[in-house]
C-alpha positions as CSV (number, residue, x, y, z in Angstrom):
1,M,-33.7,18.4,26.0
2,Q,-32.3,20.7,23.4
3,L,-30.6,19.0,20.6
4,P,-27.5,21.0,19.3
5,A,-28.2,22.9,16.4
6,T,-24.5,22.3,15.0
7,F,-21.3,20.1,15.1
8,E,-19.5,22.8,17.0
9,E,-22.3,23.1,19.7
10,L,-22.7,19.3,19.8
11,V,-19.0,18.5,20.2
12,N,-18.8,21.4,23.4
13,K,-21.6,20.4,24.5
14,A,-20.4,16.5,24.5
15,T,-17.2,17.8,25.9
16,Q,-18.3,20.1,28.8
17,D,-20.6,17.5,30.1
18,N,-17.7,14.7,29.9
19,L,-19.9,12.6,27.7
20,Y,-17.6,12.8,24.4
21,K,-16.0,9.8,24.8
22,N,-19.4,8.0,25.3
23,L,-20.5,9.6,22.2
24,I,-17.5,7.8,20.4
25,K,-18.4,4.5,21.7
26,Q,-22.2,4.5,21.3
27,L,-20.9,5.6,17.2
28,N,-18.7,3.0,17.4
29,K,-21.3,0.3,18.6
30,D,-24.0,1.4,16.2
31,L,-21.1,1.2,13.0
32,L,-20.3,-2.2,14.1
33,Y,-23.9,-3.3,14.4
34,A,-24.7,-2.0,10.8
35,N,-21.2,-3.8,9.8
36,I,-19.7,-0.4,8.8
37,D,-16.0,-1.2,8.2
38,L,-15.6,2.3,10.7
39,D,-13.7,2.3,14.2
40,F,-13.1,5.8,15.8
41,S,-10.3,6.0,18.6
42,E,-11.9,7.6,21.6
43,D,-9.4,10.4,21.2
44,V,-10.3,11.2,17.9
45,L,-10.3,14.8,17.6
46,P,-13.7,16.3,16.7
47,S,-12.6,17.3,13.0
48,S,-11.3,14.1,12.2
49,L,-14.9,12.2,13.7
50,K,-16.5,15.2,11.4
51,L,-14.5,14.4,8.2
52,L,-14.1,10.5,8.5
53,L,-18.0,10.1,9.3
54,H,-18.8,12.3,6.4
55,E,-16.4,10.6,4.1
56,T,-18.1,7.1,5.2
57,I,-21.9,8.4,4.5
58,Y,-21.0,9.6,0.9
59,K,-19.3,6.6,0.0
60,L,-22.2,4.4,1.7
61,I,-24.8,6.7,-0.2
62,Q,-22.8,6.2,-4.1
63,E,-21.7,2.8,-3.6
64,K,-23.6,0.8,-1.0
65,F,-27.1,2.3,-0.2
66,M,-29.0,-0.3,1.4
67,D,-25.8,-0.7,3.9
68,Y,-26.6,3.3,4.4
69,L,-30.4,2.9,4.9
70,N,-29.8,0.1,7.2
71,L,-27.0,2.1,9.3
72,L,-29.9,5.0,9.6
73,Y,-32.6,2.4,10.7
74,I,-30.1,0.8,13.4
75,I,-28.8,4.3,14.9
76,D,-32.7,5.4,14.4
77,V,-32.2,8.7,12.7
78,S,-35.6,10.1,11.9
79,E,-36.9,9.5,8.8
80,K,-38.6,12.9,8.8
81,K,-35.7,14.8,9.1
82,V,-34.0,12.6,6.3
83,K,-36.8,13.6,4.0
84,Q,-36.7,17.1,4.7
85,L,-33.1,17.3,3.4
86,D,-32.5,18.4,-0.1
87,G,-30.8,15.3,-2.1
88,S,-29.8,17.0,-5.1
89,D,-26.2,17.5,-4.0
90,T,-25.0,14.4,-2.6
91,L,-21.7,15.8,-0.7
92,L,-24.2,18.4,0.7
93,L,-26.7,15.6,2.0
94,S,-23.9,13.4,3.1
95,E,-22.3,16.1,5.8
96,Q,-26.0,16.5,7.0
97,I,-26.8,13.3,7.7
98,S,-23.7,12.9,9.2
99,F,-24.8,15.2,11.4
100,L,-27.9,13.9,12.1
101,I,-26.3,10.7,13.0
102,L,-24.2,12.4,15.6
103,Q,-27.2,14.4,16.9
104,R,-29.0,10.7,17.4
105,E,-26.0,9.5,18.8
106,W,-25.7,12.3,21.2
107,Q,-29.4,12.0,22.5
108,K,-29.0,8.3,23.2
109,V,-25.8,9.3,25.0
110,W,-27.2,12.3,27.1
111,F,-30.5,10.0,27.9
112,K,-28.2,7.2,29.3
113,N,-26.5,9.6,31.2
114,Q,-29.3,11.4,32.7
115,Y,-31.2,8.5,33.5
116,S,-29.1,5.5,34.7
């Protein structure tokens, strides 16, 4: 499986495969497990999804770092990929982490779709 390299590519692939709603459901499920107060509508626009997730990750990094780490653990974002990011700019870091989260959620949804 080739992971999408950009947010737009990810959304296009999810929409093309009719898995966008499943992606949102999976993200909501993992956010709930991590006790993060964020719930997306299944009809959320990709631009709103990106903005709200980015904003939430930024706030978690700034104010609730342990909750942020717990979220990454629950979603199972690659520690190796996170360590490769430059953490000097928190705004940019939170945007990149948001994409890694969506990428991992996409991977889960894609595998479920392929093998169930």
